[in-house]
C-alpha positions in Angstrom: -8.1 -12.3 24.4 -7.8 -8.7 23.8 -7.0 -9.1 20.1 -10.0 -11.2 19.6 -12.2 -8.4 20.8 -10.7 -5.9 18.5 -11.0 -8.8 15.8 -14.7 -9.1 16.6 -15.5 -5.3 16.9 -13.7 -4.6 13.3 -15.2 -7.8 11.5 -18.7 -6.9 12.6 -18.4 -3.5 11.6 -17.0 -4.4 8.2 -19.7 -7.1 7.5 -22.3 -4.4 8.5 -20.7 -2.1 6.0 -20.9 -4.9 3.2 -24.4 -6.0 4.1 -25.8 -2.2 4.0 -24.6 -1.8 0.6 -26.4 -4.7 -0.6 -23.5 -6.6 -1.8 -23.9 -10.4 -1.7 -20.4 -11.6 -0.5 -19.0 -14.2 -3.0 -15.5 -14.5 -1.2 -13.8 -17.6 -1.2 -13.3 -17.9 2.6 -11.2 -20.7 2.5 -8.5 -19.4 0.0 -8.9 -16.0 1.6 -8.2 -17.6 5.2 -5.3 -19.7 3.9 -3.7 -16.3 3.0 -4.5 -14.3 6.0 -2.9 -17.2 7.9 0.3 -17.1 5.7 0.6 -13.1 6.3 0.1 -13.7 9.7 2.9 -16.1 10.0 5.2 -14.3 7.7 4.9 -11.3 9.8 5.7 -13.2 12.8 8.8 -14.7 11.2 9.9 -11.6 9.3 9.8 -9.2 12.0 9.4 -11.1 15.2 5.8 -9.2 15.7 3.3 -11.8 16.9 0.9 -9.0 18.1 -0.8 -8.9 14.9 -3.2 -11.4 13.5 -5.0 -11.3 9.7 -8.3 -12.6 9.2 -10.3 -13.3 6.0 -13.1 -10.5 5.4 -15.5 -10.3 2.6 -15.4 -6.9 0.8 -18.3 -6.9 -2.0 -17.6 -9.5 -4.2 -14.1 -10.1 -3.2 -11.9 -11.0 -0.3 -9.8 -8.9 1.9 -7.5 -9.6 4.3 -7.8 -7.8 7.4 -4.7 -7.4 9.7 -5.4 -6.3 13.6 -3.2 -5.8 16.4 -4.1 -4.9 20.1 -1.0 -2.8 20.2 -0.5 1.3 19.3 1.8 0.9 16.3 2.5 4.5 14.9 5.0 6.5 13.0 7.7 4.3 11.4 7.0 1.2 13.3 3.5 1.4 11.8 5.3 1.8 8.3 7.3 -1.2 8.8 4.3 -3.5 9.9 2.7 -2.2 6.8 5.7 -3.1 4.5 5.5 -6.5 5.6 2.0 -7.0 5.4 2.1 -5.7 1.6 5.0 -8.1 0.9 3.6 -11.0 2.2 0.0 -10.2 1.4 0.7 -8.9 -2.3 2.6 -12.1 -3.3 0.1 -14.3 -1.7 -2.9 -12.4 -3.2 -1.1 -12.5 -6.7 -0.2 -16.2 -6.7 -3.8 -17.0 -5.5 -5.4 -15.0 -8.4 -5.4 -11.2 -7.6 -9.0 -10.6 -9.1 -10.3 -12.5 -6.3 -9.3 -9.8 -3.8 -9.9 -6.3 -3.1 -7.7 -4.7 -0.4 -5.5 -5.3 2.2 -6.8 -3.7 5.6 -4.7 -2.9 8.6 -5.9 -1.7 11.9 -4.1 -1.4 15.3 -5.5 -0.1 18.7 -5.0 3.5 17.9 -7.3 3.3 14.8 -9.6 0.9 16.1 -10.5 3.3 18.9 -11.0 6.0 16.4 -13.1 3.7 14.1 -10.6 3.9 11.4 -8.3 1.5 9.5 -5.6 1.7 6.8 -6.3 0.3 3.4 -4.5 -0.5 0.3 -6.0 -2.0 -2.8 -4.8 -5.7 -3.7 -3.7 -4.7 -7.0 -1.3 -1.9 -5.6 -0.1 -4.1 -3.0 0.7 -7.0 -5.9 2.8 -3.9 -7.6 4.6 -2.5 -4.4 5.4 -5.9 -3.8 6.8 -6.8 -6.9 9.2 -4.1 -6.9 10.5 -4.4 -3.5 13.6 -6.4 -4.3 14.6 -4.2 -7.2 14.0 -0.7 -5.6 17.4 -0.4 -4.0 15.8 2.1 -1.4 17.1 2.1 2.2 14.6 0.4 4.5 13.4 3.7 6.1 12.8 5.2 2.7 10.6 2.1 1.5 8.8 2.1 4.9 7.8 5.8 4.6 6.7 5.2 0.8 4.8 2.2 1.4 3.1 3.7 4.5 1.9 6.6 2.6 0.3 4.3 0.1 -2.2 3.5 2.5 -5.4 5.5 2.7 -6.9 6.1 6.2 -10.5 5.1 6.0 -13.3 5.6 8.6 -15.6 2.7 8.8 -18.1 4.1 11.5 -21.0 5.1 8.8 
């Protein structure tokens, strides 16, 4: 129930931001929902983490999967979640047509309370995901690097 509350708060805020910019959303919600559902499922399978859910949002003329958690996920744990969101989302967006997507957005309870979120462009997510298998990095190094790629954004304006 709590996660639904947070989803509604963030979704309404993001929709207000899109509407206030005068952009008409041409996001294919059906395709975006399919991707968001698969990312949610893969996060649950890969890291046994079921307290995060992704939903499709319109971001100007494109879609952006928005992944939310009602938990406080900080430090290396947040970076690990971001790696799996990037891996799953980057691949799924590329397969569906990368030009249809703008960003991947993530927010946990700590970020939501500050009216902030983490954002990575769809193109960058795709590039990072494509390099994961050949990087040869230790998992903690990869997680730190991927976490640093995300920009913290303020959505209160």
